[in-house]
C-alpha positions in Angstrom: 25.8 52.1 -143.1 28.5 49.7 -142.7 30.4 48.4 -139.6 34.0 49.2 -139.6 36.4 46.8 -137.8 39.6 47.9 -136.1 42.4 45.4 -135.3 45.3 46.6 -133.3 47.7 45.0 -131.5 47.9 47.3 -128.2 51.2 46.8 -126.6 50.3 50.9 -124.9 47.3 52.7 -124.3 45.0 53.7 -126.8 42.1 55.6 -127.6 38.9 54.3 -129.4 36.3 56.9 -130.1 32.6 54.7 -131.0 29.6 56.7 -132.4 26.4 55.4 -132.6 23.1 56.6 -134.0 20.3 56.1 -131.4 16.4 56.0 -131.3 14.3 57.7 -128.7 11.8 55.7 -127.2 8.7 56.4 -125.8 7.7 53.8 -122.8 4.0 54.6 -121.5 1.7 52.0 -120.2 -2.0 53.2 -118.7 -3.8 51.3 -115.9 -7.4 50.9 -115.4 -6.7 50.9 -112.0 -3.7 50.4 -109.5 -5.6 49.1 -106.9 -6.9 45.6 -105.5 -8.9 46.2 -102.4 -9.7 43.0 -100.4 -12.3 44.3 -98.4 -13.6 40.7 -96.9 -12.0 39.4 -93.8 -10.1 36.5 -94.6 -9.5 33.2 -92.5 -5.8 32.0 -91.9 -4.4 30.2 -95.4 -7.6 31.8 -97.1 -6.9 31.3 -101.1 -8.8 35.0 -102.3 -9.0 35.3 -106.4 -9.5 38.4 -108.2 -12.8 39.5 -110.0 -13.9 40.6 -113.4 -14.8 43.7 -111.8 -10.8 43.6 -109.9 -9.1 43.1 -113.0 -6.2 45.3 -114.1 -6.2 46.1 -117.9 -2.9 47.5 -118.7 -2.5 49.4 -122.4 0.6 49.6 -124.1 1.0 53.4 -125.3 4.5 52.6 -125.7 6.6 53.5 -129.3 7.5 49.4 -129.1 6.4 46.3 -127.9 7.0 46.2 -124.0 7.4 43.2 -121.6 5.8 43.5 -118.0 7.8 42.5 -114.7 6.4 41.8 -111.4 7.9 42.0 -107.7 5.9 42.6 -104.6 7.1 44.2 -100.9 6.5 43.7 -97.1 3.5 45.0 -96.7 2.8 46.3 -93.2 4.8 43.2 -91.2 4.0 40.8 -94.3 6.4 39.2 -96.1 5.5 37.6 -99.5 6.8 34.0 -99.5 6.3 31.1 -102.1 4.0 28.8 -99.1 2.0 30.9 -96.6 2.9 30.8 -93.2 3.4 33.3 -89.6 3.0 36.8 -91.0 3.8 35.6 -95.0 0.9 36.0 -97.2 1.6 34.6 -101.1 0.6 36.4 -104.0 0.6 35.1 -107.7 -0.2 36.6 -110.8 -1.5 36.0 -114.5 -1.3 38.5 -117.5 -3.8 37.2 -120.5 -6.4 39.0 -122.6 -9.3 36.4 -121.2 -12.1 38.7 -119.4 -12.9 36.2 -116.5 -10.0 35.3 -114.2 -8.3 32.1 -114.8 -9.2 28.6 -113.4 -5.8 28.1 -111.7 -2.8 29.9 -111.0 0.7 27.7 -111.3 2.0 27.9 -107.6 5.6 27.9 -109.2 5.3 29.7 -112.3 2.6 32.8 -111.4 4.5 33.1 -107.7 5.5 36.9 -107.3 8.5 37.0 -106.0 10.4 40.1 -103.6 12.4 40.9 -106.7 11.4 41.2 -110.2 10.5 38.5 -112.4 10.1 39.3 -116.2 7.2 37.9 -117.5 7.7 34.7 -120.2 5.4 32.5 -122.2 5.2 30.5 -119.4 6.0 32.5 -116.5 3.0 34.7 -115.2 0.4 33.5 -117.9 0.4 33.8 -121.7 0.6 37.1 -121.8 3.1 39.9 -120.7 6.3 39.0 -122.3 6.0 41.0 -125.9 2.8 43.2 -125.6 2.3 44.8 -128.9 1.7 48.6 -129.3 -1.4 49.7 -128.3 -2.4 45.9 -127.5 -3.7 45.4 -123.7 -3.0 42.8 -121.3 -5.1 41.8 -118.3 -3.2 41.5 -114.9 -4.9 38.7 -112.6 -4.3 38.2 -109.1 -4.2 35.5 -106.2 -3.6 36.2 -102.7 -3.4 33.4 -100.4 -3.1 34.6 -96.3 -0.8 34.0 -93.6 -1.5 31.3 -91.3 -1.5 33.6 -88.3 -0.5 37.0 -88.0 1.2 39.0 -85.1 -1.4 41.5 -85.4 -4.8 41.9 -86.6 -6.6 44.9 -88.7 -5.8 46.1 -92.5 -2.8 45.6 -94.5 -1.0 47.3 -97.2 0.7 45.3 -99.5 2.6 46.8 -102.7 3.5 44.9 -105.9 5.3 47.1 -108.7 4.7 46.7 -112.2 7.8 46.9 -114.3 8.0 47.4 -117.7 10.9 47.1 -120.2 10.9 47.5 -123.8 11.3 44.2 -126.4 13.8 44.8 -128.9 13.1 42.7 -131.9 
């Protein structure tokens, strides 16, 4: 097909129609688990890194490459933060192909915010930016507990994994 261009002087209202041929794209991912349960009682500002028995493996069953994004929401009165504080936790994440947890997480590049941040070549590790069809990425997380908490007990923190198609 060839592109058609119309040039006109618009001195009154004009109606233009554009017709497009579209493709259907399937977006489909599979996770080996969607829960990371930290069963230990954590001390204030304690860092807890996901182990290889808790890793989350994500398979791209889509019809095209995909990109992952992450966001985290308040959890039972706790809020996500860049630095842990009173009722504030830190969550970091890395996508990669490794079978063992990362040796370190970047405080700035791997920080999961309350708004969606999309993975790039240097945000959330080396994976997650353009995951090929039928390929997998491993999601590793690191949690830093609040410096103090208003109430004790167990907490549930919800993180959202966003997925979008990576167009060529």
